[in-house]
TIBA-301851 format. One record per residue (C-alpha): residue in three letters; x, y, z. Coordinates in nm, 4 decimals, padded with zeros to 6 digits, always signed. Example, Ala and Ser with C-alpha at 12.3 -4.5 7.8 and 13.67 -1.06 7.14 Angstrom:
<torses>
rest,px,py,pz
ALA,+01.2300,-00.4500,+00.7800 $
SER,+01.3670,-00.1060,+00.7140 $
</torses>
This chain:
<torses>
rest,px,py,pz
MET,-14.1709,+11.8732,+14.9380 $
ASN,-14.4549,+11.7021,+14.7522 $
ILE,-14.6524,+11.8630,+14.4745 $
PRO,-15.0293,+11.8632,+14.5291 $
GLN,-15.1794,+11.7108,+14.2167 $
ASN,-15.5218,+11.6476,+14.0812 $
PRO,-15.5165,+11.2740,+13.9916 $
ILE,-15.6239,+11.3550,+13.6380 $
GLY,-15.4640,+11.7002,+13.6245 $
TYR,-15.2311,+11.8335,+13.3590 $
LEU,-14.8607,+11.7658,+13.4252 $
PRO,-14.6532,+12.0423,+13.2635 $
SER,-14.3207,+11.8853,+13.3638 $
LEU,-14.3940,+11.5827,+13.1451 $
THR,-14.4794,+11.8045,+12.8498 $
GLY,-14.1421,+11.9738,+12.8989 $
LEU,-13.9783,+11.6323,+12.9191 $
ARG,-14.0964,+11.5616,+12.5646 $
ALA,-13.8737,+11.8448,+12.4457 $
VAL,-13.5795,+11.6735,+12.6158 $
ALA,-13.6627,+11.3447,+12.4433 $
ALA,-13.6821,+11.5129,+12.1011 $
THR,-13.3533,+11.6933,+12.1621 $
LEU,-13.1809,+11.3676,+12.2585 $
VAL,-13.2874,+11.2115,+11.9282 $
TYR,-13.1643,+11.5217,+11.7431 $
ILE,-12.8242,+11.4982,+11.9151 $
HIS,-12.8013,+11.1335,+11.8108 $
HIS,-12.8522,+11.2263,+11.4459 $
TYR,-12.6426,+11.5450,+11.4491 $
ASN,-12.3713,+11.4718,+11.7015 $
PRO,-12.2153,+11.8115,+11.7865 $
PHE,-11.9041,+11.6770,+11.9600 $
LEU,-11.5627,+11.5960,+11.8151 $
PRO,-11.5299,+11.2387,+11.6839 $
ASN,-11.3339,+10.9894,+11.8918 $
THR,-11.4138,+11.1710,+12.2150 $
TRP,-11.6068,+11.0464,+12.5160 $
LEU,-11.8773,+11.3122,+12.4713 $
HIS,-11.9235,+11.2114,+12.1071 $
ARG,-11.9692,+10.8473,+12.2070 $
ILE,-12.2223,+10.9304,+12.4773 $
ALA,-12.4131,+11.1626,+12.2435 $
GLN,-12.4507,+10.8731,+11.9994 $
GLU,-12.6806,+10.7153,+12.2564 $
GLY,-12.9287,+10.9988,+12.2161 $
TYR,-13.1671,+10.7577,+12.0474 $
ILE,-13.2761,+10.6631,+12.4009 $
GLY,-13.5022,+10.9649,+12.3547 $
VAL,-13.7342,+10.7264,+12.1691 $
THR,-13.7441,+10.5021,+12.4768 $
LEU,-13.8362,+10.8086,+12.6806 $
PHE,-14.1145,+10.8907,+12.4324 $
PHE,-14.2582,+10.5385,+12.4627 $
VAL,-14.2499,+10.5333,+12.8448 $
LEU,-14.4051,+10.8802,+12.8482 $
SER,-14.6760,+10.7702,+12.6075 $
GLY,-14.7766,+10.4779,+12.8273 $
PHE,-14.7797,+10.7097,+13.1289 $
VAL,-14.9723,+11.0006,+12.9764 $
ILE,-15.2411,+10.7866,+12.8118 $
THR,-15.2968,+10.6045,+13.1404 $
TRP,-15.2882,+10.9248,+13.3464 $
ASN,-15.5488,+11.0885,+13.1251 $
TYR,-15.7803,+10.7936,+13.0625 $
ALA,-15.7455,+10.5377,+13.3442 $
SER,-16.0440,+10.6739,+13.5351 $
ARG,-16.2609,+10.6808,+13.2207 $
TRP,-16.2497,+10.3185,+13.1102 $
GLN,-16.5954,+10.2470,+13.2518 $
PRO,-16.8457,+10.1769,+12.9710 $
SER,-17.0820,+10.4422,+13.1059 $
THR,-16.8215,+10.7213,+13.0919 $
PHE,-16.5793,+10.6177,+12.8203 $
SER,-16.6190,+10.6395,+12.4442 $
LEU,-16.3830,+10.4093,+12.2598 $
ARG,-16.4645,+10.5977,+11.9425 $
ASP,-16.3611,+10.9313,+12.0931 $
PHE,-16.0407,+10.7791,+12.2251 $
TYR,-15.9358,+10.6498,+11.8842 $
VAL,-16.0403,+10.9713,+11.7098 $
SER,-15.8281,+11.1758,+11.9494 $
ARG,-15.5299,+10.9454,+11.8940 $
PHE,-15.5807,+10.9665,+11.5151 $
ALA,-15.5974,+11.3462,+11.5362 $
ARG,-15.2788,+11.3517,+11.7416 $
ILE,-15.0698,+11.1492,+11.4954 $
PHE,-15.1969,+11.1542,+11.1389 $
PRO,-15.2873,+11.5099,+11.0243 $
LEU,-14.9431,+11.6677,+11.0677 $
TYR,-14.7755,+11.3500,+10.9478 $
TRP,-14.9847,+11.3495,+10.6294 $
VAL,-14.9100,+11.7165,+10.5623 $
LEU,-14.5357,+11.6556,+10.5939 $
LEU,-14.5518,+11.3318,+10.3946 $
LEU,-14.7352,+11.5101,+10.1121 $
LEU,-14.4775,+11.7874,+10.1208 $
LEU,-14.1904,+11.5371,+10.1107 $
TYR,-14.3266,+11.3491,+09.8100 $
THR,-14.4108,+11.6720,+09.6310 $
ILE,-14.0435,+11.7665,+09.6648 $
LEU,-13.9345,+11.4210,+09.5453 $
ILE,-14.1645,+11.4335,+09.2429 $
PHE,-14.0484,+11.7854,+09.1566 $
LYS,-13.6857,+11.6813,+09.1936 $
ASN,-13.6851,+11.3319,+09.0449 $
GLY,-13.9993,+11.3166,+08.8340 $
SER,-14.1321,+11.0211,+09.0352 $
THR,-14.1114,+10.8692,+09.3789 $
ILE,-13.8953,+10.5734,+09.4728 $
LEU,-14.1977,+10.3805,+09.6044 $
SER,-14.4668,+10.1779,+09.4360 $
TRP,-14.8263,+10.2720,+09.5122 $
SER,-14.8641,+09.9756,+09.7468 $
ASP,-14.5518,+10.0760,+09.9381 $
PHE,-14.6666,+10.4369,+09.9447 $
LEU,-14.9954,+10.3304,+10.1067 $
THR,-14.8025,+10.1575,+10.3852 $
HIS,-14.6492,+10.4980,+10.4533 $
VAL,-14.9828,+10.6795,+10.4392 $
PHE,-15.1426,+10.4458,+10.6935 $
LEU,-14.8233,+10.4100,+10.8995 $
ILE,-14.7907,+10.0344,+10.8758 $
LYS,-14.4515,+10.0671,+10.7055 $
GLY,-14.2738,+10.0205,+11.0372 $
TRP,-14.3502,+09.6496,+11.0350 $
PHE,-14.1366,+09.5989,+10.7236 $
PRO,-13.7561,+09.6283,+10.7389 $
THR,-13.7359,+09.7299,+10.3722 $
LEU,-13.9841,+10.0162,+10.4154 $
ALA,-13.9478,+10.1299,+10.7765 $
PHE,-13.6848,+10.3974,+10.7153 $
LYS,-13.8070,+10.5312,+10.3808 $
GLY,-14.0188,+10.8432,+10.3402 $
ILE,-14.0124,+11.0216,+10.6750 $
SER,-13.7537,+10.7820,+10.8112 $
GLN,-13.8095,+10.8482,+11.1796 $
SER,-14.1806,+10.7732,+11.1477 $
TRP,-14.1097,+10.4031,+11.2072 $
SER,-14.1710,+10.4918,+11.5738 $
LEU,-14.5234,+10.6083,+11.4892 $
THR,-14.6069,+10.2544,+11.3777 $
VAL,-14.4997,+10.1372,+11.7235 $
GLU,-14.7029,+10.4134,+11.8871 $
ILE,-15.0162,+10.3322,+11.6899 $
GLY,-14.9854,+09.9652,+11.7848 $
PHE,-14.9897,+10.0720,+12.1487 $
TYR,-15.2908,+10.2994,+12.0939 $
VAL,-15.4891,+10.0144,+11.9401 $
LEU,-15.4314,+09.7949,+12.2440 $
ALA,-15.4215,+10.0672,+12.5112 $
PRO,-15.7797,+10.0410,+12.6478 $
TRP,-15.7450,+09.6671,+12.7103 $
TRP,-15.3773,+09.6920,+12.8071 $
ILE,-15.4378,+09.9563,+13.0752 $
ARG,-15.7429,+09.7800,+13.2184 $
THR,-15.5446,+09.4573,+13.2410 $
ILE,-15.2712,+09.6193,+13.4512 $
ALA,-15.5153,+09.8330,+13.6527 $
HIS,-15.7230,+09.5295,+13.7494 $
GLN,-15.4061,+09.3270,+13.8184 $
LYS,-15.4919,+09.0574,+13.5673 $
TRP,-15.1350,+08.9366,+13.5590 $
ILE,-15.2090,+08.6119,+13.3719 $
LYS,-15.3591,+08.8069,+13.0821 $
LEU,-15.0693,+09.0524,+13.0909 $
LEU,-14.8150,+08.7712,+13.0823 $
GLY,-15.0142,+08.6240,+12.7954 $
LEU,-14.9835,+08.9535,+12.6065 $
PHE,-14.6079,+08.9644,+12.6696 $
ALA,-14.5752,+08.6036,+12.5591 $
PHE,-14.7693,+08.6834,+12.2417 $
PHE,-14.5324,+08.9711,+12.1643 $
LEU,-14.2205,+08.7626,+12.2216 $
ILE,-14.3444,+08.4588,+12.0303 $
SER,-14.4537,+08.6818,+11.7405 $
LEU,-14.1136,+08.8501,+11.7477 $
PHE,-13.9354,+08.5192,+11.6947 $
VAL,-14.1909,+08.3909,+11.4437 $
PHE,-14.2002,+08.6963,+11.2163 $
TYR,-13.8520,+08.8400,+11.2630 $
SER,-13.6277,+08.5395,+11.3230 $
PRO,-13.4082,+08.6381,+11.0240 $
ASN,-13.3795,+08.9923,+11.1619 $
LEU,-13.4325,+08.9870,+11.5373 $
ALA,-13.2500,+09.3174,+11.5841 $
PHE,-13.5049,+09.5004,+11.3687 $
GLY,-13.8034,+09.3377,+11.5361 $
SER,-13.6600,+09.3947,+11.8836 $
PHE,-13.5718,+09.7614,+11.8494 $
TYR,-13.8101,+09.8961,+11.5833 $
THR,-14.1437,+09.7226,+11.6426 $
LEU,-14.3972,+09.6981,+11.9225 $
LEU,-14.3058,+09.3310,+11.9589 $
GLY,-13.9730,+09.4339,+12.1087 $
ARG,-14.0678,+09.7672,+12.2680 $
PHE,-14.3779,+09.6599,+12.4617 $
PHE,-14.2091,+09.6798,+12.8018 $
GLU,-14.1572,+10.0569,+12.7730 $
PHE,-14.5300,+10.1225,+12.7399 $
SER,-14.6058,+09.8784,+13.0210 $
VAL,-14.3702,+10.0601,+13.2567 $
GLY,-14.5391,+10.3905,+13.1709 $
ILE,-14.8825,+10.2399,+13.2398 $
PHE,-14.7747,+10.0881,+13.5709 $
ILE,-14.6040,+10.4074,+13.6912 $
ALA,-14.9076,+10.6213,+13.6027 $
LEU,-15.1372,+10.3890,+13.7987 $
TYR,-14.8924,+10.3954,+14.0890 $
CYS,-14.8753,+10.7758,+14.0897 $
ARG,-15.2535,+10.8041,+14.0830 $
ASN,-15.2978,+10.5737,+14.3814 $
ALA,-14.9824,+10.5908,+14.5942 $
SER,-15.0072,+10.7519,+14.9361 $
THR,-14.7445,+11.0003,+15.0516 $
SER,-14.5891,+10.7469,+15.2892 $
ARG,-14.5309,+10.4976,+15.0082 $
GLN,-14.3561,+10.7374,+14.7725 $
PRO,-13.9877,+10.6659,+14.7089 $
LYS,-13.7578,+10.9408,+14.8305 $
TYR,-13.5401,+11.1335,+14.5871 $
ALA,-13.7021,+10.9590,+14.2908 $
THR,-13.6019,+11.2367,+14.0496 $
ILE,-13.2317,+11.2278,+14.1242 $
TRP,-13.2239,+10.8482,+14.1390 $
GLY,-13.4081,+10.8276,+13.8059 $
VAL,-13.1600,+11.0636,+13.6402 $
LEU,-12.8516,+10.8973,+13.7905 $
LEU,-12.9647,+10.5427,+13.7132 $
SER,-13.0540,+10.6364,+13.3555 $
MET,-12.7114,+10.7944,+13.3073 $
ALA,-12.5461,+10.4894,+13.4651 $
ILE,-12.7310,+10.2534,+13.2309 $
VAL,-12.6168,+10.4508,+12.9266 $
GLY,-12.2601,+10.4564,+13.0574 $
LEU,-12.2726,+10.0842,+13.1310 $
TYR,-12.3958,+10.0139,+12.7785 $
VAL,-12.1149,+10.2171,+12.6225 $
MET,-11.8573,+10.0475,+12.8445 $
ALA,-11.9943,+09.6992,+12.7764 $
ILE,-11.9836,+09.7521,+12.3998 $
ASP,-11.6691,+09.9632,+12.3578 $
GLU,-11.4446,+09.8368,+12.6366 $
TYR,-11.5515,+09.4775,+12.6916 $
HIS,-11.6984,+09.4023,+12.3446 $
PHE,-12.0061,+09.2229,+12.4731 $
PRO,-12.2646,+09.1267,+12.2078 $
ALA,-12.4545,+09.4446,+12.1247 $
PHE,-12.7907,+09.2758,+12.0694 $
GLN,-12.8100,+09.1084,+12.4095 $
VAL,-12.6693,+09.4095,+12.5954 $
GLU,-12.9115,+09.6510,+12.4289 $
TRP,-13.2079,+09.4246,+12.5007 $
LEU,-13.1190,+09.4001,+12.8688 $
LEU,-13.0104,+09.7586,+12.9349 $
TYR,-13.2233,+09.9646,+12.6961 $
ASN,-13.5373,+09.7543,+12.6483 $
ILE,-13.5677,+09.6479,+13.0152 $
CYS,-13.3495,+09.8448,+13.2607 $
LEU,-13.3730,+10.1923,+13.1081 $
PRO,-13.7556,+10.2033,+13.1066 $
LEU,-13.7509,+10.1197,+13.4786 $
SER,-13.5110,+10.4031,+13.5614 $
LEU,-13.7147,+10.6422,+13.3452 $
GLY,-14.0257,+10.5293,+13.5303 $
LEU,-13.8580,+10.6284,+13.8551 $
LEU,-13.7822,+10.9678,+13.7008 $
LEU,-14.1495,+11.0125,+13.6105 $
ILE,-14.2511,+10.9407,+13.9695 $
GLY,-14.0172,+11.2174,+14.0795 $
LEU,-14.1471,+11.4648,+13.8239 $
VAL,-14.5035,+11.4002,+13.9371 $
LYS,-14.4476,+11.3849,+14.3117 $
GLU,-14.1444,+11.6017,+14.3927 $
ALA,-14.0965,+11.9795,+14.3649 $
THR,-13.7366,+11.9616,+14.2484 $
LEU,-13.5346,+12.2055,+14.0418 $
LEU,-13.5768,+11.9755,+13.7407 $
TYR,-13.9530,+11.9766,+13.7897 $
LYS,-13.9569,+12.3572,+13.7977 $
LEU,-13.7330,+12.3797,+13.4912 $
LEU,-13.9375,+12.1379,+13.2811 $
SER,-14.2605,+12.3066,+13.3934 $
HIS,-14.1401,+12.6481,+13.2758 $
LYS,-14.3601,+12.7941,+13.0031 $
TRP,-14.0803,+12.7808,+12.7458 $
PHE,-14.0062,+12.4143,+12.8097 $
VAL,-14.3777,+12.3404,+12.7927 $
LEU,-14.3973,+12.5257,+12.4613 $
PHE,-14.1067,+12.3246,+12.3222 $
GLY,-14.2706,+12.0087,+12.4521 $
LYS,-14.5925,+12.0864,+12.2684 $
ALA,-14.3955,+12.1386,+11.9470 $
SER,-14.1782,+11.8303,+12.0038 $
TYR,-14.3843,+11.6038,+11.7763 $
ALA,-14.3448,+11.8471,+11.4878 $
PHE,-13.9752,+11.8840,+11.5690 $
TYR,-13.9320,+11.5065,+11.5693 $
LEU,-14.0962,+11.4749,+11.2270 $
ILE,-13.8949,+11.7523,+11.0594 $
HIS,-13.5507,+11.7117,+11.2186 $
LEU,-13.4553,+11.4679,+10.9392 $
GLY,-13.5404,+11.5167,+10.5733 $
PRO,-13.5695,+11.8214,+10.3479 $
PHE,-13.5956,+12.0894,+10.6164 $
PRO,-13.2445,+12.0459,+10.7636 $
VAL,-13.1054,+12.0297,+10.4094 $
MET,-13.2725,+12.3580,+10.3124 $
ILE,-13.1678,+12.5244,+10.6375 $
GLN,-12.8087,+12.4227,+10.5802 $
ARG,-12.8144,+12.5361,+10.2163 $
PHE,-12.9948,+12.8679,+10.2520 $
PHE,-12.9507,+12.9841,+10.6125 $
THR,-12.6583,+12.8504,+10.8122 $
THR,-12.4114,+12.5654,+10.8352 $
GLN,-12.3723,+12.6093,+11.2114 $
LYS,-12.5320,+12.3239,+11.4037 $
LEU,-12.6633,+12.5481,+11.6810 $
GLY,-12.8228,+12.7817,+11.4281 $
GLN,-12.9821,+12.4870,+11.2476 $
PHE,-13.1129,+12.3536,+11.5774 $
ILE,-13.2745,+12.6874,+11.6653 $
ILE,-13.4325,+12.7311,+11.3220 $
LEU,-13.5718,+12.3775,+11.3317 $
TRP,-13.7402,+12.4504,+11.6641 $
MET,-13.8843,+12.7712,+11.5218 $
LEU,-14.0245,+12.5767,+11.2267 $
ALA,-14.1602,+12.3107,+11.4617 $
MET,-14.3464,+12.5745,+11.6605 $
ALA,-14.4913,+12.7184,+11.3411 $
PHE,-14.6110,+12.3732,+11.2353 $
TYR,-14.7571,+12.3164,+11.5819 $
PHE,-14.9523,+12.6430,+11.5995 $
PHE,-15.0641,+12.6711,+11.2367 $
VAL,-15.1016,+12.3073,+11.1269 $
GLU,-15.0932,+12.0450,+11.4012 $
LYS,-15.3052,+12.2144,+11.6674 $
PRO,-15.5774,+12.3567,+11.4358 $
LEU,-15.6196,+12.0251,+11.2518 $
GLN,-15.6282,+11.8284,+11.5759 $
CYS,-15.8876,+12.0594,+11.7293 $
THR,-16.1021,+12.0571,+11.4155 $
ILE,-16.1065,+11.6776,+11.3903 $
THR,-16.1841,+11.6151,+11.7568 $
LYS,-16.4495,+11.8888,+11.7634 $
HIS,-16.6433,+11.7640,+11.4620 $
THR,-16.6179,+11.3923,+11.5387 $
LYS,-16.6914,+11.3941,+11.9113 $
SER,-16.9706,+11.1592,+12.0143 $
PRO,-17.2889,+11.3337,+12.1318 $
ASP,-17.3468,+11.3304,+12.5078 $
</torses>
């Protein structure tokens, strides 16, 4: 059974999927399973939630804006303002709160003013020595912003099938990766746009496919195949590293930077085109609510908030998880959403 969709309509299942991605990253950082067990080892791979975020980002931006890239109907200024309003206001509030706590506790911060400014403007993710300081998980926001900067041209290039230009972009990323990060290829490959570009490209391509594909051309059982292939890729990675001791760098590049985005792309096709149980679950109002708060959850799941929850409320991991989601929802409704709406409302270009 196919789901009738407006080509530029809202997709609640993908909002719910963001909650899954955030939860996967949380499980990676706070593994709830007993050490030296199979479940513990699999849970360690929860950082693939970041891959899911990147594929989703490429998809959602393309889904929402692909039909608006015409100069007569598209405002580049409005696009960048909306992306700024999506990322920076909540991040700045939490960054200010973090450094207020550090100053109160230590009397000073551990960063120079120049380093602090790289955090404020989210360019810290390009530097291995700075990427994981401050709000440590915000390295991924540097990657995200790099995609936003290029997105209008990137999406048009794929939409108009300008494959030579696209290959040129990929070549630029790879050459830059080896030029700037040759002493630390692992960092450049897994923590910068230069190594993560394929995830966004898959999201763009899948969104364009879903907007244009006829019913007869849709793959059957895309949802279940996307889930099973993604699980198989994770299992294959664990087996290759733990059982056969293959080089981690090469295996991760092949399986997580290339193969996993493709299987996740297949999953997205299913969630857009198929009325499956997973679609219904992720589209439920509670999953959608968690998905909307997932950015706040991602930003607070490491740092002072978990420490305070553990010290003053509970040491149980499930209780901490629930309280963090409650805090994330509060930040979404009372900080993130109002600031985002205010910025976009007062900076929108006149018609």
